[in-house]
N, C-alpha and C positions, 0 to 999 in steps of 0.2 A: 503493500499499499504506499502511496506517496503522501507523505506529511504535507499538511496545508497550514500555511501561516494563519494563526488566529486573527481576528478582525481587528484587535487592538494594534497588532504589529503591522497590519496592512494599512490602517489609517494613521500610523504614526510617522510623520514626515522625517523623524530623526532616527528612525530605525536603521541599524547597521547590520546586515545579514552576516557579515564576517566576524561579528563580535564574539560569538561563542568559539569559533574557530580560533581567534586570536587569544582567548581565555585558556583554551586547552593548550595551545602552543607555550603560553607563558607558564603554565603549571609544569609542562614537560622540561622546559628550560630550567625552572627552578629545581626539580627533582635531579636534573643532570648535574647542575653545579653543585648541589648538596651531595650527591654521590661522589663527585670528583673530590670534594673536600674530605669526605670520609675515607675514600681510598687513599688520599695524601697522607692522612693522619695515621691510618693503619699501617701504610708502608714505613713511615717514619718510625712508629712504635716497634714494628718488627725489626727494622734496621738497629734501633738502639738496644733493643732486647738482645739480639744476636751478638752485637759488639760487647755489650756489658757482660753477658753470660760467658762469652769466650775469653774476655780480657780480665776480668776479676781474679781468676786463679793465679794470674801472672805476678800479682802483688804479694804472693807468698812463695817461699822457697824452702825446700826440705834441707835439714841439716842432720847428720849422723854423729853420735857420740862414740868416738873411736880412740883407741890407745895409740900414741905416737911417740916413737923413740927418737931422741936427738943425740946424734953423736957425729964424728967425722964421716962416717961411711954413709949416713942418711942425708948429710947435707950435700954431699957430692952426687948421690943417686937417691932422690927423694922417694923413689918407689920402694925403697927398703925401709922407710920410716914407719910403715904400718904393715899389719899382717896381710898376707897375699889374698886372703878371702875378701878383704874390703877394697882391693884394687878396682874391681869392676863396679863398685856401687859409689865410690868416692870420685869427686870431679878432679880431673887432670889438672885443671886451673888451680885448685886449691893445693894439690901436692906441690906445684912450682912455688907456692907461697911460703913453704916450710922454712927455707933459709931466712926469710924475713921475720919468721918468729923469734929465731935466735938473735937476730940483730936488735930486735925490739926488747928482748928479755934474755940476756946471756946466761942467766941462772938456769936455763933449761937444758944446757948441754950436760950429757951424760945421764939424762933423766928419761923415764917414760911415763908421760902424763896423758889423761884423757882430754881430748879436744873436740869441740864441735866443728865437724868438717862439712863443707858444701858437697851436696850429693850430687850424683850423676843426673843429666836430664831425664834419662829413662827411669831412674828410681823416683824422681819428682813426679813425672807423669803417671806412674804407677799409683802412687800414693794419692794422686788427685783423682784417679779413676778414669784416666784418659788412655789413648792408645800408647803401648809401650812395647819394648823388645828387651826382655830380661830372661835369662836362662832360669830353669827351675830352681837350681841351687842358690842362685842370687836372689830370686823371689822369696825362697824359703828363709834366707837370712835376713832380708828386709822385714819379713813378717815376724821373726824372732825378735829383732831389734825394736820393732813397734810394740810388741807385747811387753818387752822390758823397759818401755818408755826411753829408748835410746834413739828415738827420732822425734824431731820437732819440725813444725811448719812455722816459719818465722816471717815477719814483714821483709819483703825482699828489696832491701835498701841498695843491693847491686844494681837493680833496674835503674836507679837514679844517680848512682855515683860512678859506674863504669862506662866506658865506651864501648864501641862494637867488638865483637870477639867471634871467632870461628867455633868456639865452645858455647853452646847454647845457653848453659846455666850461668855463664860469666858475662854474657852480653847485657849492655845497658844503653841508655839513651843520652848519658851525660855529654859525650863530645857532640852529638847532633844538637842538643839543646844550646850548648855554647856556640855552636857554628851558627844555629838559626839567630841567636841574639846579635852576634857580630854582623851577620848578613842584613838584618832588619835595620840595624843601627845605620849601616852605610845607605841602605835604601832610602830611610826617611831624611838622612842628612843631605842627600842630593835631590830626591823628588819633592819633598815638601817645599822648600824655598823657591825651586825653579817653577813648580807647578802653580804656586800661589801667585808669584810674580807675573807669570805668563797670563793667568786669569784676570789679574788686575788690569794688565795692559790691554788685553782684548776687550774687557768689559768697560773700563773706564776712560781709556785714552785713545785706543785704535779707532781710526775712521772706518766707517761702513763702506768698504770698497771690495773689489775683486780680489785683492791680495788677502785681506783679513777673512773674507769668506772662503777662500781656498784653504787658509789655515784651519779654519773652524771645521771644514768638511774633512780634513785630513786627521785632525784630532779626533773627531767622532768615528772615523774609520780605524784608527789605531786602537781605540777602546774595544773594537769587536774582532780583530784579527786573532787567530790562535796564538797561544802564549809559546808555542815551541818555535815560532818565528822570531821571537825576541831573544831566545837562546841561541839561534843562528846569527843574529845580529850582534849579540854579546861576544860570541866566539870570534866572528870576523873583525870586530872593531878593538875589543879590550885585550884579547889574546893574541890574535895574529898580527894586528896592526900595531898596538902599543906594547905588546910583550909583557902584559901583566901575568902574575902567577896563575897558572891553571888550577882550578879546584878551591881558589881562595875566596874567603868571604868578601873581599874588595870586588872581585869580578862578579860574584853572585849578587852582591848588593847593587852594582852598577846595572846589571842585567835586569833585576827586579824593579830598579828605579825607572828604567825606560818603559816597562810594562805598567808601572802604577802611575806615571805621569798623566796620561789621558783621564784617568779616573779622578785625580786630584784636581785637574784643571776643570773638567766638567763640573764637579761638585762644587768648586770654589766660585765658578762662574754663576751658578744657580744660587749660591748664597748671597753673592754680591747683587745679583739682580733682584733678590727679594727685599733689599733695603729700598724703602720708598725715596722717590725722587725730591720729595719734599725736604728730606734731611739734606741733600745736596743743594737744593735752591736756597734754604736757610744759611748754609754756610757761604755761599756766593753772595747773599744778601749782606752778610757781615763783613765782606771784603776779603774772604778767604781765597786763596789760590786753589786750583784744582788738585794739586798734590797735598795741600793741607787738609782739604775736605776729605779726600780719599784716606790719607794716613790717619787723621785724628777722629773721623766720625764714621765713615762708610766701612773701613776695615774692621774696626773693633766691634761694630754692630753685625757684621758678617762672620766674624771669627768662629763663633760656635758652629755654624753650618760648615765652615771650611774644615774645623777640626774633626767634625763628625765624618765628613766625606774622606778625610786623610786616614782616620783610624779604620774605617772600612777597607779602604785601599790597601793599608797595611795588613789587614787580616786575610784579604784575598792573596796578597803577596806571600804571606806566610804559609799558605796551603799549596803553593805552586811546586810542581816537581819537573814538569817537562823542560822548561828553559834551563833548570840547574843540571839536569842530566846531560845536556848538550855541552855545557862548560865543564863537565868533570866533577861536579860535586856529588856524586854517587859512589865515590871510591871508598875502599876499606879504610876507614879512620879510627883506629882504637884509641888515640890519644886526643885530648881537647886541644884546639889551637890557642897558641898564645898570642896571636895577633892576627890582624885581619889579611896579612900576607901569607900566613901559613895555610897548608892544605886542610880542608874541613868539609864536613857534610851538614845537611840539614835534616830536620825531622821527617818531613814528607819522603825524602830521599831514603833516608834510613829505614823507614817503614816499607818502602817499595823493595828494598834489597831483602829484608826479613820475610817478605810475603813470598819470595821466590825460593827460600831455603827449604831443604827437604825435612829437617828435624820438626818433629811435633811441637816442641816447646816454643818454636819461633811463631806459630800460629797464635798462641796466646799472647806472646809478647808483641806481636803486631796489633792485635786487638787492644791491648792495654796502651800501646803508643798512640793509637788512634783516639782512645778515651782522652789521654793527656793533650793530645793536639786539638781535639774538639773542646775540651775545657778551656784551653787558651783562647780559641777562636770565638766561642760564645762569650768568654769575659770581655774580649775586645769589643765585640758588637754591643754587649750590655753597657759597657763603658761609653760607647758613642751615643747610645739612646739616652743614657743618664745625662751626659753633657749636654745633648741637644734639648732635653726637656728642662734641665736646670737654668741654661743661659738663653733659651729662645725667647726672643721678643716678639710679642704679638701686637700687630698694627691694627 
């Protein structure tokens, strides 16, 4: 049957026959956007749960209570310092540290004392219920020691105090953290002043002509190109042309500064543009020059927005890996750099390296490193939001 319009609809000159269809379309669109939001939140929750569940065990490390003999023979060959049955359950890195025990406490010479030794990574994974490769007799030994309270899971300070290592239980983030700090300091020392001054010139002093329009288009394009191209640019200019040390925080910072510049310029211009023209006109009315108006009035009012954009740009630079891989900052760096000219790595590159290692312990260390990196990035973004809310001027 064909539905007929009622008389009221037929006689109503303002009746729109498409109204019901538009309402249905609106409801569908609303459901679609709500579904997209729920899917995004669910995916984020799953991601965080996966990272936290895998990374939390890395903040604990197994230690074994074993007898250690200190004498001339064991100092030369540390494998003789403990009973042979413990050799496969104690970390090789800890055995190498035995001579340092005597250096710190000479009274240990000629004695056999019980020490808490760092466990092997397979023992650590076995105790945490993860995948492990232990022989039956070694597993029986670990179970016996656990029953005798000779095994403890302690806070893994090695993760924060050591650099990278080929021995999984001895690897840490310290050198990567120091390298990241040096790199970001160089990034902001170059990108912030150059970016802000460029934004001030383009927004306050430059004439609106083809030259400035071309610059603006190129700046916007630079903000959108793949970050790996900045790595190629840094390799060509800073390493091949200027001969700066490869893998150094100086080269890494300059490369990230090139990548961060467009973000700082665009955000700084937006902050300057948000200052009302009445502020400028009032300054001109008092006889101030354009430089004085910009320096003393416009820039201080726009500075919270400039600072917010710069912090966000810094957070983005901190999470970059591709450009730093190109300039060699993914090298194996066990020691922390002493200056910006020494070889270093950064946290994202360190995590990228760990993610490709075959040992199971590196999986949880990678997840724990991601947790640390996310904490820093979220803190930087929270700081940017706080500064924007605190110093924001509403007109």
